[in-house]
PDB file of N, CA, C and O in Angstrom:
ATOM      1  N   MET A   1    -105.618 -23.380 -38.112  1.00  0.00           N
ATOM      2  CA  MET A   1    -106.042 -24.665 -38.550  1.00  0.00           C
ATOM      3  C   MET A   1    -107.361 -24.877 -38.056  1.00  0.00           C
ATOM      4  O   MET A   1    -107.606 -24.754 -36.856  1.00  0.00           O
ATOM      5  N   GLY A   2    -108.357 -25.231 -39.018  1.00  0.00           N
ATOM      6  CA  GLY A   2    -109.533 -25.507 -38.509  1.00  0.00           C
ATOM      7  C   GLY A   2    -110.601 -25.363 -39.774  1.00  0.00           C
ATOM      8  O   GLY A   2    -110.197 -25.279 -40.934  1.00  0.00           O
ATOM      9  N   GLY A   3    -111.839 -25.347 -39.463  1.00  0.00           N
ATOM     10  CA  GLY A   3    -113.057 -25.106 -40.503  1.00  0.00           C
ATOM     11  C   GLY A   3    -113.597 -23.726 -40.262  1.00  0.00           C
ATOM     12  O   GLY A   3    -113.037 -22.861 -39.589  1.00  0.00           O
ATOM     13  N   ASP A   4    -114.763 -23.613 -40.895  1.00  0.00           N
ATOM     14  CA  ASP A   4    -115.457 -22.378 -40.859  1.00  0.00           C
ATOM     15  C   ASP A   4    -115.745 -21.771 -39.558  1.00  0.00           C
ATOM     16  O   ASP A   4    -115.708 -20.563 -39.322  1.00  0.00           O
ATOM     17  N   GLY A   5    -116.061 -22.793 -38.653  1.00  0.00           N
ATOM     18  CA  GLY A   5    -116.217 -22.257 -37.222  1.00  0.00           C
ATOM     19  C   GLY A   5    -115.076 -21.651 -36.569  1.00  0.00           C
ATOM     20  O   GLY A   5    -115.182 -20.590 -35.954  1.00  0.00           O
ATOM     21  N   THR A   6    -113.859 -22.363 -36.693  1.00  0.00           N
ATOM     22  CA  THR A   6    -112.721 -21.798 -36.064  1.00  0.00           C
ATOM     23  C   THR A   6    -112.462 -20.391 -36.846  1.00  0.00           C
ATOM     24  O   THR A   6    -112.247 -19.398 -36.151  1.00  0.00           O
ATOM     25  N   ALA A   7    -112.472 -20.288 -38.032  1.00  0.00           N
ATOM     26  CA  ALA A   7    -112.282 -19.050 -38.955  1.00  0.00           C
ATOM     27  C   ALA A   7    -113.189 -17.902 -38.325  1.00  0.00           C
ATOM     28  O   ALA A   7    -112.774 -16.773 -38.059  1.00  0.00           O
ATOM     29  N   HIS A   8    -114.344 -18.307 -38.147  1.00  0.00           N
ATOM     30  CA  HIS A   8    -115.517 -17.279 -37.567  1.00  0.00           C
ATOM     31  C   HIS A   8    -114.908 -16.751 -36.242  1.00  0.00           C
ATOM     32  O   HIS A   8    -114.820 -15.546 -36.009  1.00  0.00           O
ATOM     33  N   GLU A   9    -114.489 -17.724 -35.381  1.00  0.00           N
ATOM     34  CA  GLU A   9    -114.230 -17.313 -33.782  1.00  0.00           C
ATOM     35  C   GLU A   9    -112.918 -16.633 -33.878  1.00  0.00           C
ATOM     36  O   GLU A   9    -112.766 -15.681 -33.112  1.00  0.00           O
ATOM     37  N   VAL A  10    -111.975 -16.927 -34.642  1.00  0.00           N
ATOM     38  CA  VAL A  10    -110.531 -16.066 -34.782  1.00  0.00           C
ATOM     39  C   VAL A  10    -110.843 -14.773 -35.373  1.00  0.00           C
ATOM     40  O   VAL A  10    -110.425 -13.773 -34.789  1.00  0.00           O
ATOM     41  N   ILE A  11    -111.587 -14.631 -36.559  1.00  0.00           N
ATOM     42  CA  ILE A  11    -111.846 -13.403 -37.097  1.00  0.00           C
ATOM     43  C   ILE A  11    -112.501 -12.472 -35.983  1.00  0.00           C
ATOM     44  O   ILE A  11    -112.070 -11.334 -35.798  1.00  0.00           O
ATOM     45  N   ASN A  12    -113.474 -12.957 -35.306  1.00  0.00           N
ATOM     46  CA  ASN A  12    -114.157 -12.234 -34.359  1.00  0.00           C
ATOM     47  C   ASN A  12    -113.210 -11.621 -33.357  1.00  0.00           C
ATOM     48  O   ASN A  12    -113.166 -10.406 -33.164  1.00  0.00           O
ATOM     49  N   GLY A  13    -112.500 -12.442 -32.766  1.00  0.00           N
ATOM     50  CA  GLY A  13    -111.328 -12.035 -31.881  1.00  0.00           C
ATOM     51  C   GLY A  13    -110.476 -11.188 -32.426  1.00  0.00           C
ATOM     52  O   GLY A  13    -110.109 -10.279 -31.681  1.00  0.00           O
ATOM     53  N   LEU A  14    -109.966 -11.208 -33.700  1.00  0.00           N
ATOM     54  CA  LEU A  14    -108.918 -10.400 -34.247  1.00  0.00           C
ATOM     55  C   LEU A  14    -109.647  -8.987 -34.456  1.00  0.00           C
ATOM     56  O   LEU A  14    -109.027  -7.942 -34.260  1.00  0.00           O
ATOM     57  N   MET A  15    -110.839  -8.997 -34.816  1.00  0.00           N
ATOM     58  CA  MET A  15    -111.531  -7.648 -34.820  1.00  0.00           C
ATOM     59  C   MET A  15    -111.626  -6.788 -33.595  1.00  0.00           C
ATOM     60  O   MET A  15    -111.983  -5.615 -33.704  1.00  0.00           O
ATOM     61  N   GLN A  16    -111.330  -7.303 -32.463  1.00  0.00           N
ATOM     62  CA  GLN A  16    -111.203  -6.538 -31.253  1.00  0.00           C
ATOM     63  C   GLN A  16    -110.022  -5.901 -31.053  1.00  0.00           C
ATOM     64  O   GLN A  16    -109.921  -5.165 -30.072  1.00  0.00           O
ATOM     65  N   ILE A  17    -108.917  -6.076 -31.953  1.00  0.00           N
ATOM     66  CA  ILE A  17    -107.759  -5.578 -31.859  1.00  0.00           C
ATOM     67  C   ILE A  17    -107.629  -4.363 -32.836  1.00  0.00           C
ATOM     68  O   ILE A  17    -108.126  -4.440 -33.959  1.00  0.00           O
ATOM     69  N   PRO A  18    -106.966  -3.244 -32.420  1.00  0.00           N
ATOM     70  CA  PRO A  18    -106.901  -2.187 -33.208  1.00  0.00           C
ATOM     71  C   PRO A  18    -106.306  -2.373 -34.709  1.00  0.00           C
ATOM     72  O   PRO A  18    -105.201  -2.911 -34.782  1.00  0.00           O
ATOM     73  N   GLU A  19    -106.891  -2.007 -35.808  1.00  0.00           N
ATOM     74  CA  GLU A  19    -106.444  -2.192 -37.067  1.00  0.00           C
ATOM     75  C   GLU A  19    -104.878  -2.206 -37.281  1.00  0.00           C
ATOM     76  O   GLU A  19    -104.356  -3.059 -37.999  1.00  0.00           O
ATOM     77  N   LYS A  20    -104.232  -1.341 -36.704  1.00  0.00           N
ATOM     78  CA  LYS A  20    -102.772  -1.139 -36.813  1.00  0.00           C
ATOM     79  C   LYS A  20    -102.032  -2.139 -36.272  1.00  0.00           C
ATOM     80  O   LYS A  20    -100.914  -2.468 -36.670  1.00  0.00           O
ATOM     81  N   LYS A  21    -102.661  -2.656 -35.327  1.00  0.00           N
ATOM     82  CA  LYS A  21    -101.856  -3.767 -34.447  1.00  0.00           C
ATOM     83  C   LYS A  21    -102.287  -5.211 -34.848  1.00  0.00           C
ATOM     84  O   LYS A  21    -101.699  -6.195 -34.398  1.00  0.00           O
ATOM     85  N   ARG A  22    -103.366  -5.299 -35.736  1.00  0.00           N
ATOM     86  CA  ARG A  22    -103.928  -6.670 -36.052  1.00  0.00           C
ATOM     87  C   ARG A  22    -102.957  -7.583 -36.876  1.00  0.00           C
ATOM     88  O   ARG A  22    -102.517  -7.169 -37.949  1.00  0.00           O
ATOM     89  N   PRO A  23    -102.665  -8.641 -36.463  1.00  0.00           N
ATOM     90  CA  PRO A  23    -101.882  -9.686 -37.275  1.00  0.00           C
ATOM     91  C   PRO A  23    -102.628 -10.109 -38.641  1.00  0.00           C
ATOM     92  O   PRO A  23    -103.808  -9.875 -38.903  1.00  0.00           O
ATOM     93  N   ILE A  24    -101.813 -10.696 -39.353  1.00  0.00           N
ATOM     94  CA  ILE A  24    -102.297 -11.282 -40.664  1.00  0.00           C
ATOM     95  C   ILE A  24    -102.994 -12.637 -40.149  1.00  0.00           C
ATOM     96  O   ILE A  24    -102.488 -13.357 -39.289  1.00  0.00           O
ATOM     97  N   PHE A  25    -104.251 -12.899 -40.802  1.00  0.00           N
ATOM     98  CA  PHE A  25    -104.854 -14.161 -40.468  1.00  0.00           C
ATOM     99  C   PHE A  25    -104.616 -15.193 -41.628  1.00  0.00           C
ATOM    100  O   PHE A  25    -105.094 -15.000 -42.746  1.00  0.00           O
ATOM    101  N   GLY A  26    -103.884 -16.260 -41.331  1.00  0.00           N
ATOM    102  CA  GLY A  26    -103.827 -17.357 -42.208  1.00  0.00           C
ATOM    103  C   GLY A  26    -104.710 -18.450 -42.074  1.00  0.00           C
ATOM    104  O   GLY A  26    -104.944 -18.870 -40.940  1.00  0.00           O
ATOM    105  N   VAL A  27    -105.323 -19.060 -43.222  1.00  0.00           N
ATOM    106  CA  VAL A  27    -106.176 -19.999 -43.086  1.00  0.00           C
ATOM    107  C   VAL A  27    -105.594 -21.460 -43.521  1.00  0.00           C
ATOM    108  O   VAL A  27    -104.921 -21.536 -44.549  1.00  0.00           O
ATOM    109  N   VAL A  28    -105.829 -22.499 -42.817  1.00  0.00           N
ATOM    110  CA  VAL A  28    -105.295 -23.802 -43.175  1.00  0.00           C
ATOM    111  C   VAL A  28    -106.634 -24.675 -42.875  1.00  0.00           C
ATOM    112  O   VAL A  28    -107.015 -24.857 -41.719  1.00  0.00           O
ATOM    113  N   PRO A  29    -107.285 -25.174 -43.950  1.00  0.00           N
ATOM    114  CA  PRO A  29    -108.441 -25.782 -43.881  1.00  0.00           C
ATOM    115  C   PRO A  29    -108.277 -27.156 -43.378  1.00  0.00           C
ATOM    116  O   PRO A  29    -107.529 -27.907 -44.004  1.00  0.00           O
ATOM    117  N   ILE A  30    -108.927 -27.607 -42.247  1.00  0.00           N
ATOM    118  CA  ILE A  30    -109.013 -28.913 -41.752  1.00  0.00           C
ATOM    119  C   ILE A  30    -110.452 -29.377 -41.312  1.00  0.00           C
ATOM    120  O   ILE A  30    -110.810 -30.412 -40.749  1.00  0.00           O
ATOM    121  N   GLY A  31    -111.146 -28.309 -41.737  1.00  0.00           N
ATOM    122  CA  GLY A  31    -112.632 -28.797 -41.115  1.00  0.00           C
ATOM    123  C   GLY A  31    -113.582 -29.589 -42.108  1.00  0.00           C
ATOM    124  O   GLY A  31    -113.092 -30.057 -43.136  1.00  0.00           O
ATOM    125  N   SER A  32    -114.785 -29.732 -41.856  1.00  0.00           N
ATOM    126  CA  SER A  32    -115.545 -30.571 -42.711  1.00  0.00           C
ATOM    127  C   SER A  32    -116.041 -29.819 -44.139  1.00  0.00           C
ATOM    128  O   SER A  32    -116.142 -30.460 -45.186  1.00  0.00           O
ATOM    129  N   GLY A  33    -116.334 -28.399 -44.047  1.00  0.00           N
ATOM    130  CA  GLY A  33    -116.818 -27.761 -45.100  1.00  0.00           C
ATOM    131  C   GLY A  33    -115.779 -26.793 -45.689  1.00  0.00           C
ATOM    132  O   GLY A  33    -115.623 -26.820 -46.910  1.00  0.00           O
ATOM    133  N   ASN A  34    -115.133 -26.035 -45.029  1.00  0.00           N
ATOM    134  CA  ASN A  34    -114.186 -25.131 -45.527  1.00  0.00           C
ATOM    135  C   ASN A  34    -114.527 -24.127 -46.589  1.00  0.00           C
ATOM    136  O   ASN A  34    -113.775 -23.666 -47.448  1.00  0.00           O
ATOM    137  N   ASP A  35    -115.892 -23.853 -46.361  1.00  0.00           N
ATOM    138  CA  ASP A  35    -116.438 -22.782 -47.439  1.00  0.00           C
ATOM    139  C   ASP A  35    -115.536 -21.569 -47.434  1.00  0.00           C
ATOM    140  O   ASP A  35    -115.101 -21.108 -48.489  1.00  0.00           O
ATOM    141  N   PHE A  36    -115.269 -21.078 -46.316  1.00  0.00           N
ATOM    142  CA  PHE A  36    -114.392 -19.704 -46.204  1.00  0.00           C
ATOM    143  C   PHE A  36    -113.237 -19.864 -46.949  1.00  0.00           C
ATOM    144  O   PHE A  36    -112.991 -18.997 -47.788  1.00  0.00           O
ATOM    145  N   ALA A  37    -112.477 -20.796 -46.813  1.00  0.00           N
ATOM    146  CA  ALA A  37    -111.022 -21.122 -47.273  1.00  0.00           C
ATOM    147  C   ALA A  37    -111.283 -21.184 -48.680  1.00  0.00           C
ATOM    148  O   ALA A  37    -110.612 -20.389 -49.337  1.00  0.00           O
ATOM    149  N   HIS A  38    -112.162 -21.992 -49.392  1.00  0.00           N
ATOM    150  CA  HIS A  38    -112.447 -22.213 -50.667  1.00  0.00           C
ATOM    151  C   HIS A  38    -112.822 -20.767 -51.220  1.00  0.00           C
ATOM    152  O   HIS A  38    -112.375 -20.447 -52.322  1.00  0.00           O
ATOM    153  N   ALA A  39    -113.486 -20.030 -50.629  1.00  0.00           N
ATOM    154  CA  ALA A  39    -113.966 -18.672 -51.297  1.00  0.00           C
ATOM    155  C   ALA A  39    -112.897 -17.709 -51.222  1.00  0.00           C
ATOM    156  O   ALA A  39    -112.980 -16.719 -51.949  1.00  0.00           O
ATOM    157  N   ILE A  40    -111.877 -17.847 -50.432  1.00  0.00           N
ATOM    158  CA  ILE A  40    -110.623 -16.975 -50.664  1.00  0.00           C
ATOM    159  C   ILE A  40    -109.684 -17.411 -51.303  1.00  0.00           C
ATOM    160  O   ILE A  40    -108.678 -16.707 -51.387  1.00  0.00           O
ATOM    161  N   GLY A  41    -109.721 -18.662 -51.927  1.00  0.00           N
ATOM    162  CA  GLY A  41    -108.791 -19.345 -52.830  1.00  0.00           C
ATOM    163  C   GLY A  41    -107.649 -19.969 -52.152  1.00  0.00           C
ATOM    164  O   GLY A  41    -106.575 -19.952 -52.754  1.00  0.00           O
ATOM    165  N   VAL A  42    -107.716 -20.576 -50.871  1.00  0.00           N
ATOM    166  CA  VAL A  42    -106.729 -21.378 -50.143  1.00  0.00           C
ATOM    167  C   VAL A  42    -106.734 -22.643 -50.749  1.00  0.00           C
ATOM    168  O   VAL A  42    -107.791 -23.190 -51.062  1.00  0.00           O
ATOM    169  N   PRO A  43    -105.475 -23.221 -50.966  1.00  0.00           N
ATOM    170  CA  PRO A  43    -105.429 -24.479 -51.248  1.00  0.00           C
ATOM    171  C   PRO A  43    -106.330 -25.631 -50.479  1.00  0.00           C
ATOM    172  O   PRO A  43    -106.520 -25.497 -49.270  1.00  0.00           O
ATOM    173  N   LYS A  44    -106.800 -26.593 -51.077  1.00  0.00           N
ATOM    174  CA  LYS A  44    -107.723 -27.456 -50.411  1.00  0.00           C
ATOM    175  C   LYS A  44    -106.926 -28.463 -49.668  1.00  0.00           C
ATOM    176  O   LYS A  44    -107.505 -28.972 -48.708  1.00  0.00           O
ATOM    177  N   LYS A  45    -105.760 -28.840 -49.908  1.00  0.00           N
ATOM    178  CA  LYS A  45    -104.984 -29.777 -49.243  1.00  0.00           C
ATOM    179  C   LYS A  45    -104.271 -28.970 -48.151  1.00  0.00           C
ATOM    180  O   LYS A  45    -103.655 -27.953 -48.470  1.00  0.00           O
ATOM    181  N   SER A  46    -104.333 -29.424 -46.738  1.00  0.00           N
ATOM    182  CA  SER A  46    -104.007 -28.783 -45.750  1.00  0.00           C
ATOM    183  C   SER A  46    -102.613 -28.342 -45.650  1.00  0.00           C
ATOM    184  O   SER A  46    -102.304 -27.220 -45.249  1.00  0.00           O
ATOM    185  N   ASP A  47    -101.606 -29.418 -46.095  1.00  0.00           N
ATOM    186  CA  ASP A  47    -100.084 -29.245 -46.263  1.00  0.00           C
ATOM    187  C   ASP A  47     -99.840 -28.097 -47.087  1.00  0.00           C
ATOM    188  O   ASP A  47     -99.113 -27.183 -46.699  1.00  0.00           O
ATOM    189  N   ARG A  48    -100.457 -28.096 -48.300  1.00  0.00           N
ATOM    190  CA  ARG A  48    -100.146 -27.077 -49.326  1.00  0.00           C
ATOM    191  C   ARG A  48    -100.733 -25.707 -48.704  1.00  0.00           C
ATOM    192  O   ARG A  48    -100.083 -24.670 -48.840  1.00  0.00           O
ATOM    193  N   ALA A  49    -101.833 -25.713 -48.096  1.00  0.00           N
ATOM    194  CA  ALA A  49    -102.400 -24.331 -47.355  1.00  0.00           C
ATOM    195  C   ALA A  49    -101.434 -23.866 -46.276  1.00  0.00           C
ATOM    196  O   ALA A  49    -101.210 -22.666 -46.122  1.00  0.00           O
ATOM    197  N   LEU A  50    -100.851 -24.812 -45.518  1.00  0.00           N
ATOM    198  CA  LEU A  50    -100.016 -24.412 -44.516  1.00  0.00           C
ATOM    199  C   LEU A  50     -98.683 -23.788 -45.048  1.00  0.00           C
ATOM    200  O   LEU A  50     -98.148 -22.913 -44.368  1.00  0.00           O
ATOM    201  N   VAL A  51     -98.106 -24.198 -46.253  1.00  0.00           N
ATOM    202  CA  VAL A  51     -96.964 -23.710 -46.727  1.00  0.00           C
ATOM    203  C   VAL A  51     -97.394 -22.371 -47.131  1.00  0.00           C
ATOM    204  O   VAL A  51     -96.784 -21.390 -46.706  1.00  0.00           O
ATOM    205  N   HIS A  52     -98.434 -22.246 -47.949  1.00  0.00           N
ATOM    206  CA  HIS A  52     -99.114 -21.009 -48.588  1.00  0.00           C
ATOM    207  C   HIS A  52     -99.190 -19.914 -47.603  1.00  0.00           C
ATOM    208  O   HIS A  52     -98.739 -18.787 -47.810  1.00  0.00           O
ATOM    209  N   ALA A  53     -99.873 -20.356 -46.354  1.00  0.00           N
ATOM    210  CA  ALA A  53     -99.881 -19.361 -45.237  1.00  0.00           C
ATOM    211  C   ALA A  53     -98.599 -18.904 -44.657  1.00  0.00           C
ATOM    212  O   ALA A  53     -98.434 -17.693 -44.503  1.00  0.00           O
ATOM    213  N   LEU A  54     -97.697 -19.718 -44.328  1.00  0.00           N
ATOM    214  CA  LEU A  54     -96.417 -19.519 -43.720  1.00  0.00           C
ATOM    215  C   LEU A  54     -95.584 -18.578 -44.755  1.00  0.00           C
ATOM    216  O   LEU A  54     -94.772 -17.763 -44.315  1.00  0.00           O
ATOM    217  N   LYS A  55     -95.799 -18.713 -46.014  1.00  0.00           N
ATOM    218  CA  LYS A  55     -95.127 -17.852 -46.847  1.00  0.00           C
ATOM    219  C   LYS A  55     -95.586 -16.547 -46.947  1.00  0.00           C
ATOM    220  O   LYS A  55     -94.828 -15.692 -47.405  1.00  0.00           O
ATOM    221  N   GLY A  56     -96.811 -16.234 -46.558  1.00  0.00           N
ATOM    222  CA  GLY A  56     -97.387 -15.208 -46.761  1.00  0.00           C
ATOM    223  C   GLY A  56     -97.961 -14.789 -48.168  1.00  0.00           C
ATOM    224  O   GLY A  56     -98.261 -13.622 -48.419  1.00  0.00           O
ATOM    225  N   GLU A  57     -98.083 -15.749 -49.002  1.00  0.00           N
ATOM    226  CA  GLU A  57     -98.487 -15.619 -50.375  1.00  0.00           C
ATOM    227  C   GLU A  57     -99.922 -14.952 -50.501  1.00  0.00           C
ATOM    228  O   GLU A  57    -100.818 -15.329 -49.746  1.00  0.00           O
ATOM    229  N   ASN A  58    -100.118 -14.103 -51.316  1.00  0.00           N
ATOM    230  CA  ASN A  58    -101.551 -13.466 -51.742  1.00  0.00           C
ATOM    231  C   ASN A  58    -102.068 -12.869 -50.613  1.00  0.00           C
ATOM    232  O   ASN A  58    -103.233 -13.128 -50.312  1.00  0.00           O
ATOM    233  N   ILE A  59    -101.331 -12.017 -49.843  1.00  0.00           N
ATOM    234  CA  ILE A  59    -102.019 -11.392 -48.657  1.00  0.00           C
ATOM    235  C   ILE A  59    -103.033 -10.444 -49.261  1.00  0.00           C
ATOM    236  O   ILE A  59    -102.680  -9.806 -50.253  1.00  0.00           O
ATOM    237  N   SER A  60    -104.231 -10.283 -48.784  1.00  0.00           N
ATOM    238  CA  SER A  60    -105.210  -9.285 -49.369  1.00  0.00           C
ATOM    239  C   SER A  60    -106.251  -8.964 -48.267  1.00  0.00           C
ATOM    240  O   SER A  60    -106.531  -9.855 -47.466  1.00  0.00           O
ATOM    241  N   ALA A  61    -106.792  -7.852 -48.183  1.00  0.00           N
ATOM    242  CA  ALA A  61    -107.964  -7.468 -47.318  1.00  0.00           C
ATOM    243  C   ALA A  61    -109.219  -8.194 -47.777  1.00  0.00           C
ATOM    244  O   ALA A  61    -109.412  -8.511 -48.951  1.00  0.00           O
ATOM    245  N   ILE A  62    -110.059  -8.438 -46.779  1.00  0.00           N
ATOM    246  CA  ILE A  62    -111.366  -9.100 -47.170  1.00  0.00           C
ATOM    247  C   ILE A  62    -112.421  -8.178 -46.474  1.00  0.00           C
ATOM    248  O   ILE A  62    -112.099  -7.479 -45.513  1.00  0.00           O
ATOM    249  N   ASP A  63    -113.682  -8.194 -46.982  1.00  0.00           N
ATOM    250  CA  ASP A  63    -114.738  -7.456 -46.295  1.00  0.00           C
ATOM    251  C   ASP A  63    -115.441  -8.510 -45.601  1.00  0.00           C
ATOM    252  O   ASP A  63    -115.786  -9.567 -46.130  1.00  0.00           O
ATOM    253  N   ILE A  64    -115.670  -8.138 -44.229  1.00  0.00           N
ATOM    254  CA  ILE A  64    -116.335  -9.120 -43.261  1.00  0.00           C
ATOM    255  C   ILE A  64    -117.642  -8.573 -43.032  1.00  0.00           C
ATOM    256  O   ILE A  64    -118.281  -9.115 -42.130  1.00  0.00           O
ATOM    257  N   ALA A  65    -118.212  -7.575 -43.675  1.00  0.00           N
ATOM    258  CA  ALA A  65    -119.388  -7.024 -43.338  1.00  0.00           C
ATOM    259  C   ALA A  65    -120.614  -8.016 -43.475  1.00  0.00           C
ATOM    260  O   ALA A  65    -121.751  -7.635 -43.196  1.00  0.00           O
TER     261      ALA A  65
END
């Protein structure tokens, strides 16, 4: 739960974990901008986004380069 800055920090941390052991990253936007969440199609309302993340709906790989 957080905004673009939180997503940035968490993704950087996750990239330190070997790919085969890396957990799935779920996004619940509660920041002020939430551009990252919007770009990957996460619902705007945090309660809907939380349900979406916990259900593991629409899991996909993203390019972080």
